[in-house]
C-alpha positions as CSV (number, residue, x, y, z in Angstrom):
1,M,90.7,-84.0,-152.2
2,K,91.5,-81.6,-154.9
3,T,94.6,-79.4,-154.3
4,V,93.9,-75.7,-154.4
5,P,96.5,-74.0,-156.7
6,I,98.4,-71.0,-155.5
7,R,97.3,-68.1,-157.7
8,V,100.3,-66.1,-158.9
9,A,100.8,-62.6,-160.4
10,I,104.0,-61.2,-161.9
11,V,104.9,-57.6,-161.8
12,D,107.9,-56.5,-163.9
13,D,108.4,-53.7,-166.5
14,E,110.7,-56.0,-168.5
15,P,108.7,-58.3,-170.9
16,L,111.5,-60.8,-171.1
17,A,111.7,-61.0,-167.3
18,R,108.0,-61.7,-167.2
19,L,108.3,-64.3,-170.0
20,A,111.1,-66.1,-168.2
21,L,109.1,-66.4,-164.9
22,R,105.9,-67.3,-166.8
23,T,107.7,-70.1,-168.7
24,R,109.3,-71.5,-165.5
25,L,106.1,-71.4,-163.5
26,E,104.3,-73.4,-166.2
27,N,106.6,-76.3,-165.2
28,R,105.9,-76.0,-161.5
29,P,102.7,-77.9,-160.4
30,G,100.5,-76.3,-157.9
31,F,100.8,-72.8,-159.2
32,E,98.4,-70.9,-161.5
33,L,99.5,-67.7,-163.2
34,V,96.5,-65.4,-163.1
35,A,97.9,-62.0,-164.1
36,E,100.9,-60.0,-165.3
37,Y,101.5,-56.3,-165.0
38,G,104.1,-54.1,-166.6
39,D,104.0,-51.1,-164.3
40,G,103.3,-50.2,-160.7
41,D,100.1,-48.2,-161.2
42,T,98.3,-51.0,-163.1
43,A,99.6,-53.5,-160.6
44,V,98.1,-51.7,-157.6
45,E,94.6,-51.7,-159.2
46,G,94.9,-55.2,-160.6
47,L,96.3,-56.8,-157.4
48,A,93.7,-55.1,-155.2
49,A,90.9,-56.4,-157.4
50,L,92.2,-59.9,-158.2
51,R,93.8,-60.6,-154.8
52,P,96.3,-63.3,-155.9
53,D,97.9,-65.5,-153.3
54,L,101.5,-64.8,-154.4
55,V,103.2,-62.0,-156.4
56,F,106.7,-62.0,-157.9
57,I,107.4,-58.3,-158.1
58,D,110.3,-56.3,-159.4
59,V,111.6,-53.8,-156.9
60,E,112.7,-51.1,-159.3
61,M,110.3,-50.0,-162.1
62,P,109.6,-46.7,-163.8
63,G,107.0,-44.8,-161.8
64,R,105.7,-46.6,-158.8
65,S,108.3,-49.1,-157.5
66,G,107.5,-52.7,-156.4
67,L,107.9,-51.7,-152.8
68,E,105.4,-48.8,-153.3
69,V,103.0,-51.2,-154.9
70,L,103.0,-53.5,-151.9
71,R,102.7,-50.6,-149.4
72,A,99.6,-49.3,-151.3
73,L,97.8,-52.6,-150.7
74,P,96.0,-53.2,-147.4
75,S,98.1,-55.4,-145.2
76,D,95.2,-57.9,-144.6
77,S,94.8,-58.5,-148.3
78,R,98.4,-58.1,-149.5
79,P,99.6,-61.2,-151.3
80,M,102.7,-63.2,-150.3
81,A,105.5,-61.4,-152.0
82,V,108.7,-62.5,-153.6
83,L,110.9,-59.5,-154.4
84,V,112.9,-59.7,-157.6
85,T,115.7,-57.2,-158.1
86,A,119.1,-56.7,-159.8
87,Y,120.3,-55.1,-156.6
88,D,120.5,-56.3,-153.0
89,G,120.1,-53.0,-151.1
90,F,116.5,-53.3,-150.1
91,A,116.7,-55.7,-147.1
92,L,115.0,-53.4,-144.5
93,Q,112.1,-52.6,-146.8
94,A,111.7,-56.3,-147.6
95,F,111.6,-57.0,-143.8
96,D,109.0,-54.2,-143.2
97,L,106.7,-55.7,-145.9
98,A,107.2,-59.2,-144.6
99,A,108.4,-60.4,-148.0
100,L,108.5,-64.2,-148.4
101,D,111.8,-64.2,-150.3
102,Y,114.2,-61.9,-152.1
103,L,115.6,-63.1,-155.4
104,L,118.5,-61.6,-157.2
105,K,118.4,-61.3,-161.0
106,P,119.2,-63.3,-163.0
107,V,117.1,-65.8,-160.9
108,D,118.5,-69.3,-161.0
109,D,116.2,-72.4,-160.8
110,E,117.3,-73.5,-157.4
111,R,116.5,-70.2,-155.8
112,L,113.2,-70.0,-157.6
113,D,112.2,-73.4,-156.3
114,E,113.1,-72.4,-152.8
115,A,110.9,-69.4,-153.0
116,L,108.0,-71.5,-154.4
117,D,108.5,-74.0,-151.6
118,R,108.3,-71.2,-149.0
119,A,105.1,-70.2,-150.6
120,R,103.7,-73.7,-150.4
121,R,104.7,-73.8,-146.8
122,A,103.1,-70.5,-145.9
123,F,99.9,-71.0,-148.0
124,P,97.9,-73.0,-145.6
125,W,98.3,-70.4,-142.9
126,R,97.4,-67.6,-145.3
127,R,94.2,-69.5,-146.3
128,Q,93.2,-69.8,-142.6
129,N,93.8,-66.0,-142.2
130,D,95.7,-66.8,-139.1
131,A,99.0,-64.9,-139.2
132,T,99.6,-65.5,-135.5
133,Q,99.9,-69.2,-135.9
134,P,103.5,-70.2,-135.8
135,A,105.0,-72.2,-138.7
136,P,106.1,-75.7,-137.7
137,W,109.9,-75.1,-137.8
138,I,112.2,-77.8,-136.7
139,Q,112.9,-77.5,-133.0
140,T,115.0,-80.6,-132.5
141,F,117.0,-83.1,-134.6
142,T,117.0,-86.8,-133.8
143,V,120.5,-88.1,-134.4
144,R,122.5,-91.3,-133.8
145,A,125.7,-91.2,-131.7
146,G,127.1,-94.7,-131.7
147,A,124.4,-97.0,-130.2
148,N,122.6,-94.0,-128.7
149,T,119.8,-91.8,-130.1
150,L,120.2,-88.1,-129.1
151,L,118.0,-85.1,-129.4
152,V,119.8,-82.0,-130.6
153,R,118.2,-78.6,-130.2
154,A,118.0,-76.6,-133.4
155,G,119.1,-73.5,-131.5
156,D,122.4,-75.3,-130.6
157,V,123.4,-76.0,-134.2
158,E,125.9,-73.5,-135.4
159,R,126.0,-74.5,-139.1
160,I,124.9,-77.3,-141.4
161,E,126.9,-78.5,-144.4
162,S,125.8,-80.8,-147.2
163,D,127.1,-84.3,-147.4
164,G,125.5,-85.9,-150.5
165,D,122.0,-87.1,-149.6
166,Y,122.8,-86.3,-145.9
167,A,123.7,-83.2,-143.9
168,T,126.2,-82.6,-141.1
169,L,125.2,-80.6,-138.1
170,Y,128.0,-78.7,-136.3
171,V,127.4,-78.2,-132.6
172,G,130.5,-76.8,-130.9
173,E,133.2,-79.4,-131.4
174,K,130.7,-82.2,-132.2
175,T,129.2,-83.2,-135.5
176,Y,126.1,-85.2,-136.2
177,L,124.8,-86.7,-139.5
178,V,121.1,-86.4,-140.4
179,R,119.3,-88.2,-143.2
180,E,118.0,-85.2,-145.0
181,R,119.2,-83.1,-148.0
182,L,120.4,-79.6,-147.2
183,H,117.8,-77.8,-149.4
184,L,115.0,-79.5,-147.6
185,L,116.4,-78.6,-144.2
186,A,116.7,-75.0,-145.3
187,L,112.9,-74.9,-145.8
188,Q,112.2,-76.4,-142.4
189,L,114.4,-74.1,-140.2
190,D,113.2,-70.9,-138.8
191,P,114.5,-68.1,-141.2
192,Q,114.8,-65.8,-138.2
193,Q,117.5,-68.1,-136.9
194,F,119.1,-69.8,-139.9
195,Q,119.9,-68.8,-143.5
196,R,121.2,-70.8,-146.4
197,V,124.4,-69.0,-147.6
198,H,125.5,-71.5,-150.3
199,R,124.3,-74.6,-152.1
200,S,126.3,-76.6,-149.5
201,A,125.9,-74.6,-146.3
202,I,123.4,-73.1,-143.8
203,V,124.5,-70.9,-140.9
204,R,122.8,-69.8,-137.7
205,I,122.5,-66.0,-138.1
206,D,124.0,-65.0,-134.8
207,M,127.2,-67.0,-135.7
208,V,128.1,-64.5,-138.4
209,A,130.7,-62.1,-137.0
210,E,131.7,-60.4,-140.3
211,L,130.6,-60.2,-143.9
212,R,133.1,-59.1,-146.5
213,A,131.9,-58.4,-150.0
214,L,133.8,-59.9,-152.9
215,T,134.2,-58.5,-156.4
216,N,131.9,-61.1,-158.0
217,R,129.0,-60.1,-155.6
218,D,129.6,-63.2,-153.5
219,A,130.8,-62.6,-149.9
220,M,133.1,-64.2,-147.4
221,L,131.6,-64.8,-143.9
222,R,133.7,-65.0,-140.8
223,L,131.9,-66.9,-138.1
224,R,132.3,-66.4,-134.4
225,D,134.5,-69.5,-134.1
226,G,136.9,-68.0,-136.7
227,R,135.8,-70.3,-139.6
228,L,135.4,-68.7,-143.0
229,L,132.5,-69.6,-145.3
230,R,131.8,-68.3,-148.8
231,A,128.3,-66.9,-149.3
232,S,126.9,-67.1,-152.9
233,R,125.4,-64.0,-154.5
234,T,122.1,-65.8,-155.0
235,Y,121.6,-66.1,-151.3
236,M,123.0,-62.7,-150.4
237,P,119.8,-60.6,-150.4
238,A,118.0,-63.0,-148.0
239,L,121.1,-63.2,-145.8
240,R,121.5,-59.4,-145.6
241,E,117.9,-59.1,-144.7
242,A,118.2,-61.6,-141.9
243,L,121.3,-59.9,-140.6
244,E,119.6,-56.5,-140.6
245,R,116.6,-58.0,-138.8
246,H,118.8,-59.7,-136.2
247,N,120.7,-56.4,-135.5
248,L,117.5,-54.5,-135.0
249,R,116.4,-56.7,-132.1
């Protein structure tokens, strides 16, 4: 069966930023770039007519902003959106518009690949036009404990740390090893419950007790158990959005 490519548009007023994304998308199979727009007004008209599946859109542009572009599109025909910005202060707006991901400039390859993987995961439900169907997030982990096999509820896991080709689950005072790379687990966990905060760590959102910004745009997280974790700047926008969303419940 022929795979249907995900049709992508780029909206950014900076030609070099568009070129960088275009070049990198050419090396990612399964994605087809169908349009580029350099301003918000043109983007509104073009996106409404073309109806791509996914748009990478700059938040701040002269004239109509990326957020205003998305709001101008009917919600039932709005493409999956990845917000791209040099700033991380748009978390609530991203949540309101159900943005798929939120990338901080300059975008590194690992974060771009995570956003594309999220798009691949969401694409089948988009094509079925069934926004109410839940995504198949991991509900339980099957782990070994000596000679026994245990089922660990995802909701009981407080954090996950990378261990080479494996990952370590932290559940209270206990730890369990799972045969999966951290970046793959990050794509299979419910983003309303878990967020990747570093290349080597994922945390359950309600475990974060304090976030302290650092001078290099990273942050230090204090978890409810007192443990300190560093959060990388590339994961900060999505983390802030998740924390804002959690606090609004």
